[in-house]
C-alpha positions, -999 to 999 in steps of 0.1 A, spaced: 493 -304 -727 508 -271 -714 479 -265 -690 481 -300 -678 518 -298 -674 515 -265 -654 488 -280 -632 508 -311 -625 538 -291 -617 520 -269 -593 504 -299 -576 537 -317 -572 555 -285 -561 528 -279 -534 534 -314 -521 572 -308 -521 568 -274 -505 584 -256 -535 566 -237 -562 584 -237 -595 598 -204 -606 604 -211 -642 583 -223 -671 590 -260 -680 578 -256 -715 603 -228 -721 629 -249 -703 624 -278 -726 632 -256 -755 664 -243 -739 673 -279 -729 681 -287 -765 716 -274 -758 718 -298 -728 706 -330 -745 740 -341 -759 753 -348 -723 722 -349 -701 695 -360 -725 663 -341 -731 646 -359 -702 676 -357 -679 689 -392 -684 726 -386 -691 739 -399 -724 776 -399 -715 793 -414 -684 809 -382 -671 776 -363 -670 750 -368 -642 714 -377 -646 695 -346 -638 659 -355 -646 637 -355 -614 661 -334 -593 646 -307 -572 643 -274 -591 661 -255 -564 691 -279 -565 693 -275 -603 690 -238 -601 717 -236 -575 741 -257 -595 735 -239 -628 740 -205 -610 772 -218 -594 786 -228 -628 775 -195 -644 790 -174 -615 822 -195 -613 817 -208 -577 816 -243 -593 837 -250 -623 837 -276 -651 853 -272 -685 820 -277 -704 794 -266 -679 811 -233 -670 811 -223 -707 775 -234 -713 761 -218 -681 781 -185 -685 755 -173 -711 724 -182 -692 702 -156 -676 684 -161 -643 652 -166 -662 667 -192 -685 681 -210 -654 647 -210 -638 631 -224 -669 658 -252 -672 654 -260 -636 616 -262 -639 619 -285 -670 645 -309 -656 626 -311 -622 594 -322 -641 604 -358 -649 600 -385 -622 631 -404 -611 624 -439 -599 651 -461 -584 651 -499 -580 676 -516 -558 695 -545 -574 712 -556 -542 703 -560 -505 698 -526 -489 722 -535 -460 750 -529 -484 742 -492 -488 770 -468 -478 762 -455 -443 779 -422 -448 756 -414 -478 721 -427 -470 709 -400 -446 710 -374 -475 710 -395 -507 688 -424 -496 695 -461 -497 682 -462 -533 700 -430 -544 669 -408 -545 678 -378 -524 660 -373 -491 668 -336 -488 665 -308 -513 702 -298 -513 714 -333 -522 713 -347 -558 700 -381 -566 727 -407 -571 707 -436 -583 721 -450 -616 750 -425 -618 781 -441 -632 807 -451 -607 833 -429 -624 811 -398 -620 804 -404 -583 841 -414 -576 853 -382 -593 829 -360 -574 837 -375 -540 874 -371 -546 868 -335 -557 851 -328 -524 879 -346 -505 906 -326 -522 887 -293 -519 882 -288 -556 845 -288 -549 831 -275 -516 799 -280 -498 792 -277 -461 782 -314 -456 799 -331 -485 834 -316 -479 833 -330 -443 820 -364 -453 844 -369 -482 874 -357 -462 872 -388 -441 865 -413 -469 893 -436 -481 896 -445 -518 881 -479 -510 851 -463 -493 846 -439 -522 847 -467 -547 823 -488 -527 798 -458 -525 802 -452 -562 797 -488 -571 766 -491 -548 748 -462 -564 759 -471 -599 743 -505 -593 709 -490 -586 685 -491 -616 673 -457 -625 643 -448 -646 634 -412 -656 599 -407 -670 583 -375 -683 546 -375 -673 521 -370 -701 
């Protein structure tokens, strides 16, 4: 299983152009502390936590490092990440990048929010490595994050600019669109 997992990860990473830095088996062990909110496979169990299974390892690594270093803050994540070493972050990122996220549209694709699709895709599966998947996220999570970008509580080169011009109605429409997409996260055998 471990050899197969490692081989599959390397093959998938080679296709994506990114080689995993961490050990997904070690990451799964560390993920026990993450499971209450994000689930062991990365499918969030509470509405204010994002689904993280199937995200690019580099995205996950950047977010965990930002929480640990205080450049991104959250009352729970900042506390949890504060104790993580670089090696543990790499392992967690490798583990949560391993599952496959699959999205299924439940509405006509023409209703997708234009301001979001170039990076996050029509179906909420990110098209660029620096963007998270939004498929199946709760509308309250997406709404909260977009408003945080708009207010400057969160900053990102692209997202701060996009959210700055969004009205509450546009934010809610984007949040509702991606919340309506069916998400499935599967861990390969």
